C-alpha positions as MATLAB code, in Angstrom:
seq = 'MLRNPLVQSYLSPKRPLLVVVLFFVVAFGLGCAGQARDTERLLAAAGFQMRLADSADRQTHLSTLTQRKLAPHTQDGSLRYVYADDKYCKCVYVGTEEAYQRYERFVLKQRVANTQLEAAQMNADASMNWGMWGPWGPWY';
ca = [
      36.853  -11.102   19.978;
      33.654  -12.935   19.072;
      32.914  -13.288   15.417;
      29.466  -14.025   14.186;
      29.698  -15.838   10.822;
      26.413  -14.320    9.671;
      27.604  -10.791   10.428;
      30.997  -11.525    8.884;
      29.360  -12.721    5.660;
      27.435   -9.451    5.354;
      30.551   -7.429    6.025;
      32.689   -9.303    3.545;
      34.393   -7.289    0.787;
      31.961   -8.765   -1.737;
      28.927   -7.140   -0.101;
      29.480   -3.328   -0.269;
      27.825   -2.960   -3.662;
      24.839   -4.996   -2.519;
      24.493   -2.882    0.632;
      24.686    0.360   -1.351;
      22.125   -0.835   -3.899;
      19.734   -1.978   -1.159;
      20.122    1.356    0.628;
      19.145    3.309   -2.466;
      16.225    1.016   -3.264;
      14.844    1.451    0.257;
      15.488    5.209    0.264;
      13.784    5.624   -3.116;
      10.788    3.566   -1.967;
      10.427    5.585    1.209;
      10.748    8.804   -0.768;
       7.959    7.786   -3.120;
       5.721    6.757   -0.256;
       6.402   10.037    1.510;
       5.631   12.040   -1.592;
       2.332   10.194   -2.096;
       1.454   10.754    1.556;
       2.211   14.496    1.262;
       0.066   14.758   -1.868;
      -2.797   12.960   -0.164;
      -2.579   15.279    2.850;
      -2.773   18.320    0.586;
      -5.718   16.837   -1.302;
      -7.605   16.226    1.955;
      -6.807   19.734    3.200;
      -8.075   21.184   -0.082;
     -11.443   19.470    0.307;
     -11.040   16.297   -1.733;
     -13.041   13.366   -0.426;
     -11.310   10.040    0.059;
     -12.887    6.641   -0.479;
     -11.126    3.369    0.295;
     -11.104    0.538   -2.204;
     -12.661   -1.766    0.381;
     -14.274   -4.245   -1.968;
     -13.045   -6.401   -4.831;
     -15.023   -4.332   -7.365;
     -13.554   -1.071   -6.073;
     -10.021   -2.497   -6.093;
     -10.447   -3.669   -9.670;
     -11.804   -0.285  -10.749;
      -9.077    1.562   -8.824;
      -6.369   -0.270  -10.745;
      -7.827    0.973  -14.070;
      -7.547    4.653  -13.100;
      -4.571    6.940  -13.715;
      -2.308    6.403  -10.711;
      -0.997    9.142   -8.392;
      -1.861   11.989  -10.764;
      -4.829   14.288  -10.754;
      -7.015   13.534  -13.740;
     -10.174   15.396  -14.757;
     -13.386   13.383  -15.132;
     -16.983   14.355  -15.794;
     -19.707   13.091  -13.473;
     -23.343   13.995  -14.215;
     -22.196   16.993  -16.238;
     -19.890   18.266  -13.464;
     -16.123   18.353  -13.662;
     -14.380   16.315  -10.954;
     -10.695   15.735  -10.326;
      -9.650   12.214   -9.379;
      -6.455   11.028   -7.706;
      -6.141    7.241   -7.476;
      -3.535    5.387   -5.448;
      -3.658    1.592   -5.628;
      -0.185    1.151   -4.153;
      -0.052    3.055   -0.856;
      -3.486    4.036    0.467;
      -5.536    1.859   -1.904;
      -8.002    4.700   -2.215;
      -9.345    7.384   -4.503;
      -9.641   11.129   -3.836;
     -12.323   13.074   -5.690;
     -12.676   16.836   -5.678;
     -14.540   19.657   -7.352;
     -13.020   22.477   -9.407;
     -12.892   24.609   -6.235;
     -11.056   21.877   -4.319;
      -8.644   21.525   -7.231;
      -7.915   25.282   -7.181;
      -7.267   25.157   -3.410;
      -4.964   22.172   -3.921;
      -2.993   24.059   -6.582;
      -2.597   27.027   -4.199;
      -1.362   24.690   -1.448;
       1.160   23.115   -3.827;
       2.416   26.555   -4.886;
       2.790   27.646   -1.245;
       4.686   24.437   -0.489;
       7.060   25.039   -3.407;
       7.697   28.626   -2.284;
       8.367   27.445    1.280;
      10.764   24.759    0.029;
      12.596   27.304   -2.144;
      12.930   29.693    0.796;
      14.237   26.900    3.022;
      16.806   25.880    0.413;
      17.911   29.512    0.046;
      18.277   29.868    3.816;
      20.341   26.670    3.974;
      22.595   27.869    1.143;
      23.066   31.217    2.916;
      23.982   29.426    6.143;
      26.478   27.246    4.271;
      27.968   30.290    2.520;
      28.413   32.121    5.832;
      30.559   29.320    7.252;
      34.142   30.578    7.270;
      36.015   27.314    6.719;
      39.389   29.012    6.349;
      39.524   30.145    9.958;
      39.344   26.536   11.149;
      42.506   25.411    9.402;
      43.135   22.091    7.661;
      40.923   19.143    8.540;
      43.060   16.125    7.925;
      45.329   14.267    5.559;
      42.965   14.690    2.605;
      43.300   18.481    2.771;
];
């Protein structure tokens, strides 16, 4: 049996905690990125306009804005909602009151759909008759 010292060092008994910690850090990072991406998709669908921070001045200004939260701002006497993201898309989304209302409706529909999916999954789990399958191993 061939043994790679590099692989063996990563599989040593001292490494499991490190592997678990790294897994959760990566999973959390991907979850945050996915959530930001979903929010940005909903904003675009609701009519928000996106502008990239494609210059040094825009990047500097972007970093001063409230990050990854909709914040109301007034522009020329009109209310605008601003969503800034200097970590993932390096952009800003700006929308009117109407776009904000559409976004809120989309978010509500998404929450209802997620709740219905969770309920369906719980019902499917509850309908599984584990007893008819007998014991599953030595831990039973």
